[in-house]
C-alpha positions in Angstrom: 2.0 14.3 -13.4 5.4 14.0 -15.1 6.3 10.8 -16.9 9.8 10.3 -18.3 11.3 7.3 -20.1 15.1 7.7 -20.4 17.9 5.8 -21.9 21.3 6.9 -20.6 21.2 10.7 -20.8 18.4 11.1 -23.4 14.7 11.4 -22.7 12.7 9.5 -25.3 9.2 10.0 -23.8 7.9 12.7 -21.5 4.5 14.0 -20.5 4.7 17.3 -18.7 1.0 18.2 -18.8 -2.2 16.3 -19.3 -2.8 15.4 -22.9 0.6 16.4 -24.3 3.4 14.0 -25.1 7.0 14.8 -25.9 8.5 11.9 -27.9 12.1 12.6 -28.9 12.0 15.9 -30.6 8.3 15.7 -31.5 5.5 17.2 -29.4 2.0 15.8 -29.8 -1.3 16.5 -28.2 -3.4 13.5 -27.5 -6.5 15.0 -28.8 -4.8 15.6 -32.1 -3.9 11.9 -32.3 -7.4 10.8 -31.3 -9.2 13.0 -33.8 -6.7 12.2 -36.6 -7.0 8.5 -35.9 -10.8 8.5 -36.0 -10.8 10.6 -39.1 -8.5 8.2 -40.9 -10.5 5.2 -39.7 -13.8 6.7 -41.0 -12.2 7.4 -44.4 -10.8 3.9 -44.6 -14.1 2.3 -43.6 -15.9 4.2 -46.4 -13.2 3.2 -49.0 -12.3 -0.4 -48.2 -14.7 -1.7 -45.5 -14.4 -2.9 -42.0 -12.3 -6.1 -42.5 -9.5 -4.4 -44.4 -9.6 -1.3 -42.2 -9.3 -3.4 -39.0 -6.4 -5.5 -40.5 -4.5 -2.4 -41.7 -4.9 -0.5 -38.5 -4.0 -3.5 -36.3 -0.8 -4.0 -38.3 0.0 -0.3 -38.2 -0.4 -0.4 -34.4 1.9 -3.5 -34.1 4.5 -1.8 -36.3 4.3 1.5 -34.3 4.6 -0.4 -31.0 7.6 -2.4 -32.3 9.3 0.7 -33.5 8.7 2.4 -30.1 10.0 -0.7 -28.2 13.1 -0.7 -30.4 13.8 2.9 -29.6 13.8 2.1 -25.9 16.8 -0.1 -26.4 18.1 -3.6 -26.8 20.0 -5.8 -24.4 21.8 -9.1 -24.8 20.8 -9.9 -21.2 17.3 -11.5 -21.3 16.4 -10.1 -17.8 17.4 -6.6 -18.9 15.5 -6.9 -22.2 12.4 -8.0 -20.2 12.7 -4.9 -18.1 13.1 -2.7 -21.2 9.9 -4.2 -22.6 8.0 -3.7 -19.4 9.1 0.0 -19.4 7.7 0.3 -22.9 4.4 -1.3 -22.0 4.2 1.0 -19.0 4.9 4.1 -21.1 2.0 3.2 -23.5 -0.3 2.9 -20.5 1.0 6.1 -18.9 0.4 7.9 -22.2 -3.3 6.9 -22.1 -3.3 4.3 -24.9 -5.1 1.7 -22.8 -4.8 -0.6 -19.8 -2.2 -3.3 -20.4 -1.3 -6.3 -18.4 1.5 -8.8 -19.1 -0.1 -12.2 -18.7 2.8 -14.4 -19.6 6.4 -13.9 -20.4 9.1 -16.4 -21.4 12.6 -15.0 -21.5 15.1 -15.6 -23.1 12.9 -16.7 -26.1 10.9 -13.5 -26.0 7.4 -15.0 -26.0 5.0 -12.5 -24.3 1.2 -12.4 -23.9 -0.3 -9.1 -23.1 -4.0 -8.3 -22.3 -5.3 -4.9 -23.3 -8.5 -3.0 -22.4 -9.7 0.3 -23.8 -6.6 0.3 -26.1 -6.2 2.3 -29.2 
């Protein structure tokens, strides 16, 4: 399966073979991300406990997601911005980061509710 997310003439996200992502100029293997993530999580748990670990990793995920969404693009047109966001959510799902469903969306104010299962 080949997955591409493009903006104009530049490909931001591509998956050319199972388990390997090309994001901009960086190439990542999903098993590297998975093992690295769990290693960091175990170390944080042993140092600061579950509550702070969960809070820090959740915020990190939010920041990473926001950064990725911003890289997809911005539009002054609320409908187009909604489509850009849907493409971002689909890219996360296609990359294997979980199963996502947009439950509620209110454009132009940008209020969105997303349900996630089996998500990193």
